[in-house]
C-alpha positions in Angstrom: -214.4 6.6 72.2 -211.3 6.1 70.1 -210.0 2.6 69.3 -206.7 1.6 67.8 -207.8 -1.4 65.8 -210.3 -1.8 62.9 -211.8 -5.1 61.6 -213.5 -4.9 58.2 -215.8 -7.8 57.2 -218.9 -8.8 55.4 -221.8 -10.5 57.0 -224.6 -12.5 55.4 -228.0 -13.7 56.7 -227.9 -17.5 57.2 -231.4 -17.7 58.6 -234.2 -15.3 59.7 -237.4 -16.2 61.6 -239.8 -13.5 62.7 -242.9 -13.7 64.8 -245.5 -11.0 65.8 -245.6 -10.0 69.5 -248.1 -7.2 69.1 -250.3 -6.2 66.1 -251.8 -2.8 67.0 -254.4 -2.4 64.2 -254.7 -6.0 62.8 -253.4 -4.7 59.5 -250.2 -5.6 57.7 -248.6 -7.5 54.9 -247.5 -11.1 54.3 -244.2 -11.6 52.5 -242.1 -14.7 52.2 -244.6 -16.6 54.4 -244.3 -14.2 57.3 -246.8 -11.5 58.5 -245.5 -8.0 59.2 -247.9 -5.6 61.0 -248.2 -2.0 59.8 -248.0 -1.0 63.5 -246.7 -3.4 66.0 -243.8 -5.3 67.5 -242.1 -8.5 66.3 -239.3 -10.8 67.6 -236.8 -12.0 65.1 -234.2 -14.7 65.6 -231.4 -14.3 63.0 -228.2 -16.2 62.2 -225.3 -14.3 60.6 -222.1 -15.6 58.9 -219.0 -13.3 58.9 -216.0 -13.3 56.6 -213.0 -11.0 56.5 -211.2 -9.6 59.5 -214.1 -11.0 61.5 -214.7 -14.7 60.8 -217.4 -16.7 62.4 -221.1 -17.1 63.1 -223.7 -15.5 65.4 -227.2 -15.7 66.7 -229.1 -12.5 67.1 -232.4 -11.8 68.7 -234.1 -8.6 67.6 -237.2 -6.8 68.9 -238.4 -4.8 65.9 -241.1 -2.2 66.0 -243.2 -1.3 62.9 -244.8 2.1 62.2 -245.0 4.4 59.2 -241.7 6.3 59.9 -238.4 5.3 61.5 -239.1 2.7 64.2 -236.9 1.4 66.9 -234.9 -1.9 66.7 -233.1 -3.5 69.6 -231.1 -6.6 69.7 -228.4 -8.8 71.3 -226.1 -10.9 69.2 -223.8 -13.7 70.4 -220.8 -14.0 68.1 -218.4 -17.0 68.0 -215.2 -17.0 65.9 -212.2 -14.6 65.4 -211.8 -10.9 65.4 -208.5 -9.7 64.1 -207.1 -13.3 64.6 -208.3 -13.4 68.2 -210.6 -16.4 68.9 -213.5 -16.5 71.3 -217.0 -15.3 71.7 -218.6 -12.0 72.6 -222.0 -10.3 72.7 -223.0 -7.2 70.6 -225.8 -4.9 71.5 -227.8 -3.4 68.6 -229.7 -0.1 69.1 -231.2 1.5 66.0 -234.1 2.2 63.7 -235.7 0.8 60.6 -238.1 1.8 57.9 -239.5 -0.2 54.9 -236.2 -0.1 53.0 -233.3 0.3 55.5 -231.9 -0.3 58.9 -229.4 1.9 60.8 -227.9 0.8 64.1 -225.1 1.4 66.6 -223.5 -1.9 67.5 -221.5 -2.1 70.7 -219.6 -4.9 72.5 -221.2 -5.7 75.8 -218.4 -5.7 78.3 -218.0 -8.8 80.5 -219.7 -11.3 78.2 -216.6 -12.3 76.1 -214.7 -15.6 76.2 -211.2 -16.8 75.2 -209.1 -14.1 73.5 -212.2 -11.9 73.2 -212.8 -11.8 76.9 -211.6 -8.2 77.2 -212.9 -7.0 73.9 -214.3 -3.4 73.7 -215.6 -1.9 70.5 -218.3 -0.4 68.4 -219.6 -0.1 64.8 -222.2 1.8 62.8 -224.4 -0.5 60.8 -226.3 0.8 57.7 -228.2 -1.6 55.5 -230.4 -0.4 52.6 -232.2 -3.0 50.6 -231.3 -6.6 50.0 -227.9 -7.8 48.9 -227.0 -11.4 47.9 -223.3 -10.5 48.6 -223.9 -9.5 52.2 -223.2 -6.2 54.0 -220.1 -4.5 55.2 -219.3 -3.9 58.8 -216.3 -2.1 60.3 -215.7 -2.8 64.0 -213.4 -0.3 65.8 -212.0 -2.2 68.8 -209.5 -2.8 71.6 -208.5 -6.2 73.1 
């Protein structure tokens, strides 16, 4: 779908908490005080902060699968703030995959879950994160209000 507006921003991870739901083999690694299964499923609750054309904060719940190659990642994120100067809240759906060093996902606005000036927001973005960055990650949302 084609959108007439673009919002470019950077987001940073303000908090990350991840817990194992299923550990298939009972094998994994512990890093930063958290256990990650070699094969399994976890639930992560994440808080992001956004700056740029998108300003605000969000809470995201991910279901993350782990396996040797590209593994599915699903999530819903509730954002509160402004997009292109329009204030309100909205929900993004994340559908993607991850491996040991990167995450790629399609991020789409969930219609009907916006408030304020974002009540009629429609849009999407491609998210690609490789490795850790202290400066955050770029996101470009194509959208209509």
